[in-house]
N, C-alpha and C positions, 0 to 999 in steps of 0.2 A: 534501424540503428544498429543491429549487428554488422550487417554488410557494410557499414560507414564505416564502423572500427576496423571491421577485418581492409578494407579497403584503405583506410590511414595507417593501418601497422603494417601492409607489403610495401606502399607506398618510403615510409619512413624507413624503412630495412634498404632501401633501395637510395635511397639519398647520404645517407650514416652520418658525419657531423653534421651538414648543410640542412638536417630535418628540422634543426634547433630555431630554422628561419619560417618553415611553415608554423611548427611552434606555436611562434612566437605570434605569427597571424591569427591561426586559432585559435588561440586562449584571448588573443586583443579583441575577435571579433563576436565571441561567445559574451563578453563583458560590454559591450555594447548597445544601445534598444535593440531589443526586439530581434535581434540577430543569434541572440543564446539559446534562442529551442530549438534552434536548429544546428549548433556546432555544439562535440561530443568536447567539451572543454576539460572536465575531469579525465575524462581518456587519457586526454590528450596528453594532460600532467603526469600520472601515471604513467603514459608512454614514454615522457622525457626522462624520469629518474629510471624506468628500466632500460634505455639507454645509456644511462650514468653506468648502471649497473656492469652491462657488457662491456667498457671501458671504452664504448663508441666515441662517448663525448665526456666531460668530469663532472662530478656534481656539480661544483660550483657556475658552473656555465650553465647548465642545466635547469637549478633554481632562478640564477637572474634572470633565463630566455621566460620564463616561465615568470615571476613577478613582475617583471617589466612587462609584459603583455597584458599582466591580469591588470595592472595600474593603470598602463594608458588606456586600456578597455573602459576602464571604471571612468576617468576622466574625459575620456570620450562621451559617453554614453549623459553623464553632468552636463557638460558644456553644451549638448545638444538640446536639452529638457530648460537648460538656465536661459540660453538667446533664440530655440528653435523652436522651445517646446509646445507654445501656442498656434504654430505651423500646422506641427506634426499634427496635433491635435483634429486643428480645422478638417485633414483625409476623412474622418471617420464625424457625422455628426450626432452619432449617439455616446461617444467616447466624448468629445464636445458638451452635451450637456450633463453627463455625468461628472468632469470633472467640475464644472459649474456649482452642481448645487456639493459637493463635496470640498470644493475647494478650500475653504474655511477649516476644516477637520482636518485636512490633509497639510497644512503647513503649518497646524498646532502641531499636528503630531508630530511631523518632520521638526518641528523647533526645539521638540522633546527626546524623543525617540531617535534621531537620523542617525546620529553613530551609532547606536547601536544596532538599526537597521542594515545598514551599510555593511557595518564587519559580520553581522549572521547571514545578509545576503548570498555573501559572496562564497557562500558554503552549499546554496540550493540554487541549480539550475536557474530557475523561473528568480529568484532576487536575481542574480547575476545580471539577467535580464532587462529589465524592471526596475531595481532600486536606486541605482545611477541616476536615470533618467528622470525619476518621481523626485531624488533629491532635489536634483536642477533647477527641475518643473516648480517645486513650492519653493523654491527663494533659499535652499537651505544653508548656509554660509560658508565659503569657497574654504575658507581656512579649516573649519569643521571636518566638511567633507573630504581635505585631502590626506587629513590624519587617518581618518579613520579608512579612507580606502588605499594609503600605504600600509596599515598595519593591516589588515583584515588580506590585503596581496599578498605579504611577506608571510604570513601564518597559512593561507592556503596554500602556499608554494611550496613552504617547506615542508607541509603534513605529508600533500601527493607525491614528491618529486623523492623526499623520504620512503616512502612506502614502495613507491616503485621501484626505488633503487635495492633495498633490501630483499621487496619479491624477484626481480627480473624477469625470469620469462614468464612464470607464474603471475604479473601484477591481474591477471583477466579476474582473478579469482575473491577481488576483494575490490571489484568495479560496483557491484549489488550494494557493499555495506556501507562504499563513502554514500551512494546516491541516499540511504537510508539514514546513512549520519546527517545530511544534507536536511531533510527531512524532518529526523528527529527535533534537531538545531530550530527548524523553520517552527515548529509546533511546539516547542516551550514560547519562544519567544510571543507568539501571538495567548498563549496563555496567560505569561508573565503580563501583558500589554491589558490584557481581558479582566485582570483579577485585579492590578494596580486602576483601572479605570471604574472596576464594580467598586472598591473603597475609597476611592475621589466622591463616585455619584451617592455611595450613603454617607456620606461625611456630610458632602452636598446638603443634604433634606434627610437630617435624622429627625427633625420633630414629622416632617410627612411622613417617614417610614415609623414613627411608632404611633403617631393617629392613624396611619390605614391599618396597622397591627391591630390598633385597640377595636376600631370601629368595623374593622371587616373579619377579624378569628376570635380576640377574646369575648365581646360583647357578646356577637351570635353566639358563640358555643354558649357560654353562660345563660342567654335567654332561652336557647330550644333546649339544650341537654343537659344543666348545668353543671357543665364542663368548667372547673376551675383552674387558668392555666396558671396562676401566681407561683405553686409550690414549683412546677416546671422550672418557669423564669429563675425562681432561686436557686434551684439545681443546679442550674447551667454558669449565674455566676457564681455561684462558689466552686466549682471544678476549675474555674480563671481566678480566684483570685490568690492574688500572690503570698498571703498567710496564715489562710486555713490548712490544716493538716493535709486536704484529701484536696489540695487545691489546684493553682495552676502547672507544678512539678509533677505530681500526678497527672494531668492530661498530657502533659508533652511527654512525659516519659509511654503512655501507654499510648500518642502516635506513633511514636519513634520506634517503640517493640511492634506493632505493626506493618509499620513501615518494613523494615528489616525480616521478619515473618514471610512477606509478601513477595520479596524479593526472594530470599530460602525459598522460599513452596515455588516459586514463578521457573529458578534454576532447575529444582527437582523435576518441576513437569517436562520443562523441557529435553533434560535426560530421557528422560523416560519415553518420550513420545521421537528423540532424535529429531527434536526440531531444528532449526537452521544455528544458534549455539552451539551444538557440536562442532558443525563446520566453520564455527568462529573459532572453534578452540584448536583444530588440525591449524588455521592461519597461522595463529597467533605462536603456535609450535613451530613452525616452518621458519616463520618470521628471525625468532629468536635462535635458530639452529644457523639459518643462514647467516646473524652475526655475529656469529660465537669467533673472537680473536681473544690472543693473550691477554692482550690489554684492558677488555671488556671482562673474560673471564675473573680477571682481579677487581675491579669494581664494584662487581654483580654477587663477588666472595667476599666482597666488605658489608656488601648491600643485605647477603642472607645473616651476617648476625644479627641485625636488629631484631630477628625473632628466632634466635637461639636463643635455647630456655635459660641456658645461665643469663644473657645476660636482660634478657627480662623480669627473672628471679631477681635479680640485679636494682630492675628500675622499680620493682614493687617494693622492696626494701626503703631504698632509698626513699618513696612517697611514702612509707611508712612510718620514717623516720625525721622527714619533714612536717607530715603530720601531727607527729605524736610532739616536736618543738614547736609545733605553732597550736598545741594543746585541744587539737580536734581529735580526739580520742576513738568518735564513733566512726570514722570512715579512717582512724589510723590502725583501728583491727581489723576493718574490712580489705585492706589494700593486699593482704598476702594473699587472701581466700580469692579474692578476685582472680587472680591469677591461675591459683590452683583449682577451679571449680570452672577457668575457662578451656582449663589444658581435660578436666575429664569429660566437658559436657561437649569438645571436639573430639576426642579417643572413644565418646558413648554414642554419638551422633554416626561416626564413622562406622566399627564395628553393627552396628544397625543398616546402615546403607547397605555394606559391602554383599549384604546377604541377597540385594533386591538384584531384577532383574529389566534394562525396558523393556517396551512392549513393540519388542520388532524384531523379524527374523535374526538368528543370525549372520543371513549374507548383509542382512542393509545393516546392518549394528554399527556404529561410527566409533563408541565408545560406551563403554557402561558410567559406574559406578568409582572407580579406581580413585583411590587415596582420596574420598568423595565423604566428607568438605575438607577444606585443608586446616589440620590444628595448628599450625603455625600461624596461622593467617587470622583461626579465631581469637588466639593467643595474645598476637600483636595488639589486635583490635581493642581487645578490652583491658589490657596494661598500660597503652599508650594514652587510650582511652578516660584512664583514669589518673593513673597523672596528670593531663591537661585539668582537668575536671577542680582535681587538689589545688595546680595552681593559680583556674581563674577564681575559683572562689574566695581565696586567702591574699589574692590582687588587689587594689586598689586603680593601679596604673592600667590606664585603655591601652598602652601600645605595650606594655607589657601582655597581658590578654589576649592584645591581636598575634601577639611575636606568638605565645604558647600555640593559639588555636591555628595557626599557618603549619607551625611548626612539625604539631600532631599530626595533623592531615599529609606532611610530606615526609614523618616517619611510616607513620602508618604503607604509604603510597609505596616508597622504597623499599619494606617489608614484602611489600605485596608483587612487585616485579622481581624482587630477590627469591622468591616464592618459583614464579614462571621461570628462571632461569637456569633453578633446579630439577625442569622439567614438570611441576605441576601444570595440570589441567588449568586453563581462564576458568572453567566456572566451578572448581573447586575451593581458586581462591576468593573468586566472587561470593560461596555458598560462606565460606568461611568470618571474612568482611561478616556478612549478616548475620552468620551467629554470634559470633563476636561485638556486633552491633545490639544484637537483642541481649545478651546478658549481661553487656555493660548498661543499658536502659536501665535493665529488673535491679541490679547493685544500688547502678545512682541512686533511683524513684525511694527503691526501700531505703537508703540510708538518711535520703531529704525526708520521709514521712515518718520517720522513728524519732529525726530532731524535732518536727515538727509535734508530734505525740510531746 
């Protein structure tokens, strides 16, 4: 594969602007049925962006070429599966028998998850090769497929061309990350489908599951060992009760706290061992340095204000005043300590980690715990998260709650981008988010538990 990529790059350098013709053909071929397993579509899309970055072609032409090739390849694979799919399968008796056995399940799957499969499959090499053909073979409606294929082609092309454009001649540094992103999305899709399937299976067989639990687990344990599982089941039900003071809110709070601590610990482990995350830090820093322009500097300066101490203190004060006006004294008293505690926690953890050294030699060190974690990101996550919670708790409008949820996530994301633009490492920003999220979970769970008491 490395030899193929090298040959393609030399060919593109020789062709100049005419390389877009080859880009279109390779991307379209990769999206066609089965051919995609041997066509380096992601690499070619990154190369197209790199050509635009060096001024050989325009960025718009590179994007349009890649997007058109991706969409046309998907449509070709869909039409092949729709009208000639059975003839293709007839070439392999094994494939024909497997299709006949799973035909009903496949058709049900694409009826429900077809659009999501086409969208996510675009980011995975094996998905680009088989998802359009399988969608056509299963009889997925053409209108639904076209919408998903055009959207996925536009998103995939914009991402890869933009990355190639920003990295220029350094585009090779991100090829492995792009591939891992695709497999990550595939794993997420598979996990989601499995969880939804398990949920539906349990709901449809509630009586059978309960009967099996009592006949095979509860009663044998009670007869043989005298074990009574009723208290355990009562405890579990109480942990998910929406009314008990140690109920559902505490369970969710502990789960969020555990997830944030797991994220924080994973980042620390990667820096200690100098795992690939430190390389990603380098790539992100190089991309941001390459993208600096006066206009971008102004935009990122505004984003940087979202995590400025004065601004966050104002948000915390407004949140406290609003809660007092809503006669919610408990959370009003907590609003300011949430912000102050986030800063104290961030600076304290940073002071602790700045004395640590990764477990590698000085020659192999990429970076250590400089500025780790981001105090600004810790505080921004806690303050915006608490303001979101205050609004959602006192609003009866689903539209308002949804708007505040998306708005809070957007502000935290912008604050993180501003932090990165101020030359903060991605790992430090991620650790700041995890630390702020953990502190927020502790504060919210504590106030809710106090209310229940």
